[in-house]
C-alpha positions in Angstrom: 96.8 4.9 98.4 97.4 8.6 97.8 94.1 9.2 97.0 93.0 7.7 100.5 94.8 10.2 102.4 92.8 13.1 104.2 90.3 14.0 106.5 86.7 15.3 106.2 84.7 17.7 108.3 81.8 15.1 108.5 82.4 11.1 109.3 82.0 8.5 106.9 78.2 7.7 107.6 78.9 4.2 107.3 82.2 3.4 109.4 82.3 6.6 110.9 85.7 7.7 110.3 86.6 11.1 109.1 89.2 9.6 107.1 87.2 9.5 104.0 89.9 10.5 101.1 88.4 11.3 97.6 84.9 10.1 99.0 84.5 13.6 100.9 82.7 16.3 99.6 84.9 19.0 97.8 83.5 21.6 100.5 84.4 19.5 103.1 88.1 18.7 102.5 89.9 20.1 105.7 93.3 22.4 105.2 96.1 22.6 107.2 98.4 25.4 106.9 101.5 25.3 108.2 103.2 29.1 109.3 107.0 29.3 110.3 107.2 32.8 112.1 110.3 34.7 113.1 109.3 37.8 115.4 106.6 38.5 112.7 104.4 41.3 114.4 102.3 40.3 111.5 101.7 36.4 112.4 98.3 36.8 114.0 96.8 39.0 111.5 97.8 36.5 108.7 95.9 34.0 111.2 92.6 36.1 111.2 92.7 36.8 107.6 92.9 32.8 106.5 89.9 32.1 108.9 87.8 35.5 108.7 87.7 35.0 104.7 87.8 32.1 104.0 84.3 30.0 102.5 84.6 27.2 105.2 86.2 27.8 108.1 85.7 25.3 109.9 88.0 23.1 107.9 91.1 24.9 108.4 94.0 23.9 111.3 96.8 25.7 111.5 100.0 24.9 112.7 102.8 27.6 113.8 106.3 27.5 115.2 106.0 31.1 116.5 109.9 32.0 117.0 109.5 35.0 119.7 111.6 36.9 122.5 109.2 36.6 125.1 107.8 40.0 126.9 108.9 41.9 123.1 106.9 40.3 120.6 103.3 39.5 119.9 102.6 35.8 120.3 100.9 34.3 116.8 98.0 33.3 118.8 97.4 36.0 120.7 93.9 37.8 120.1 94.0 41.4 118.4 91.6 42.4 120.8 90.4 40.6 124.1 87.7 38.3 123.4 85.4 39.6 126.1 85.6 43.2 124.2 85.8 41.6 121.2 85.0 37.8 120.8 84.0 37.2 117.2 88.2 36.9 116.1 89.1 34.4 114.8 91.5 33.5 117.4 88.8 33.8 119.7 86.5 31.7 117.6 88.6 29.2 116.2 91.2 29.4 118.8 91.3 25.2 119.1 91.8 24.8 115.4 95.4 26.6 116.1 98.5 25.0 117.7 101.2 26.6 118.4 105.0 25.4 119.3 106.6 28.6 120.5 110.7 28.8 120.8 113.2 31.6 122.0 114.0 33.2 119.2 117.8 33.6 120.1 117.9 29.3 119.5 116.1 29.8 116.1 118.7 28.1 113.3 116.7 29.3 110.4 113.7 28.6 108.6 114.3 24.8 107.4 114.0 23.3 110.5 111.1 25.9 111.6 109.4 24.8 108.4 110.4 21.0 109.2 108.7 21.5 113.0 105.9 22.9 111.6 105.4 20.1 109.1 105.4 17.6 112.1 102.2 18.9 112.8 100.3 17.8 110.6 97.6 15.7 111.4 96.0 14.2 108.2 94.3 16.9 106.1 93.0 16.5 102.9 95.2 19.5 101.7 98.2 20.9 102.9 99.1 24.9 102.8 102.6 26.5 103.6 102.6 29.7 104.1 104.5 33.1 105.4 103.7 34.8 108.3 102.7 38.0 106.6 100.3 37.1 104.1 96.9 38.4 103.5 94.0 36.1 102.1 90.9 37.1 100.0 87.5 36.2 100.2 86.8 32.6 99.7 90.4 31.6 99.5 89.9 28.1 100.4 87.4 27.6 97.6 89.3 28.8 95.3 92.1 27.5 95.6 90.9 24.1 96.0 89.1 24.8 92.8 92.2 25.4 91.3 94.4 22.5 92.2 91.0 20.5 91.3 91.5 21.7 87.1 95.1 20.7 87.5 93.5 16.9 87.6 96.8 16.0 89.2 97.0 14.2 92.2 100.7 15.2 92.9 100.1 19.4 91.5 101.7 21.6 93.9 100.2 25.3 93.3 103.4 27.9 94.5 104.2 31.3 94.0 105.8 34.5 95.1 103.1 36.5 96.2 101.7 39.4 94.7 102.5 42.8 96.9 99.5 43.0 98.8 99.3 47.0 98.1 96.2 47.6 95.6 96.0 44.1 95.2 92.9 43.5 97.9 89.4 45.5 98.4 88.2 46.8 102.1 85.9 44.3 101.7 88.8 41.0 100.9 88.3 40.9 97.2 91.1 40.2 94.9 91.4 43.2 92.7 94.1 41.7 90.5 93.7 39.9 87.4 97.3 39.1 86.6 99.6 36.6 88.5 103.5 36.0 88.9 105.2 33.2 87.9 108.5 32.0 89.0 110.7 32.1 85.7 113.5 34.9 86.1 116.0 33.2 87.9 119.5 33.4 87.3 123.1 31.9 89.0 125.0 34.6 91.1 127.9 34.2 92.8 129.4 34.7 95.9 132.1 33.6 98.5 130.9 30.5 98.9 130.2 29.7 95.7 127.6 30.2 93.0 123.8 29.9 93.3 120.3 30.3 92.4 118.7 33.5 93.0 115.3 34.3 92.2 114.8 37.8 91.2 111.7 39.7 90.5 109.1 37.5 88.7 107.0 39.0 85.6 103.3 39.8 86.7 101.7 39.3 84.0 97.6 38.5 82.4 97.5 34.4 81.5 97.9 33.1 78.3 96.8 29.8 79.3 93.4 29.3 80.9 91.3 26.4 82.8 94.3 25.2 84.6 97.4 26.2 86.4 100.6 27.4 84.4 103.0 25.4 84.5 106.5 26.6 86.6 110.1 25.3 87.1 110.4 26.6 90.8 108.6 26.3 94.1 108.4 28.9 96.5 108.4 28.4 99.9 106.3 31.6 101.0 103.4 30.1 99.5 102.8 26.4 98.5 99.3 24.7 98.1 99.0 20.5 97.6 97.6 17.5 98.6 98.0 16.7 102.3 100.5 13.8 101.5 102.6 16.2 100.3 103.8 16.6 103.9 104.3 13.0 104.1 106.0 12.1 100.8 108.4 15.4 100.8 109.7 16.3 104.4 111.7 18.8 105.2 115.1 17.3 106.1 115.8 18.3 109.9 119.2 17.9 109.3 119.6 20.7 106.8 119.4 23.4 109.5 122.4 25.1 107.6 120.7 26.0 104.3 118.9 29.2 104.7 116.9 31.2 101.7 118.4 33.7 99.9 115.9 36.2 98.3 
C-alpha cells in the first residue's frame, strides 16, 4: 500500500487521477515542505530559496506554521518586494503553492505542537520534507535529494542531518561548494534539574567513506529531514507532547 501513496504533477492518462504512487516519473513527483517558524525573519527567504533553486518548482507545496507578533514580524508568505515591482519572486509566482497557518507568538507552546499543525497540512504528496525556517537550498536540490533517496532502495528510509553552516557552503549562483557531510553520531547524556537527557553536540563533518548510497546514522534531526510522504501519516507528531521542547 505504501508504494501507492503519492501524487504526481500530471494525472494518470487512463484514470485521470494525480495519485499515481511509484508509477509517477521521478521528475514529476510532488514534494511537501513543512516549516514551523517562530518569529523568524528568514522564513520568507527560505521559501524563496526552496522554489527558486528547485529543478521543478511546480511540484513543490509548502505548509508554514507562522508564529508571529502582528505588526512587528514579517509574514512568511509576504514577498520581499511588492509583486508589482518584482513579479518574478517565488512568493509571487508560486503563492498558490504556499499554505500558511498564522498564530500569535504568545500562544506558542513549543516546536512539537507547531510541527504537528504543520504536518496536518500534508495533502498526499509523494515526498515529505521538514525544514527549519532559516535554510538556504542549493540549485536543483529537489532532483538531488530524490536521487539520494532512491539510491537507498528503501521505501521507509528517512534522510536527515544537522545542516552545514551556510558560510562558505554555497556559491553566489546557488551551487554547493561542499564535498563533506555532517553525520549525527557525536551524542552523549548530560544532566540537568529534570534528570539526564541526550544532547547532540557538534557533529563531525568529513568526506564520506561510503559512496553511492546514504550513510546510516543513529539519530533524526528535526531541522531537516526528507522521506516518502507516508512518513507523515505513519509517524505523526504527538499533539499532546506540547511540553516537550528541543535541546540544542
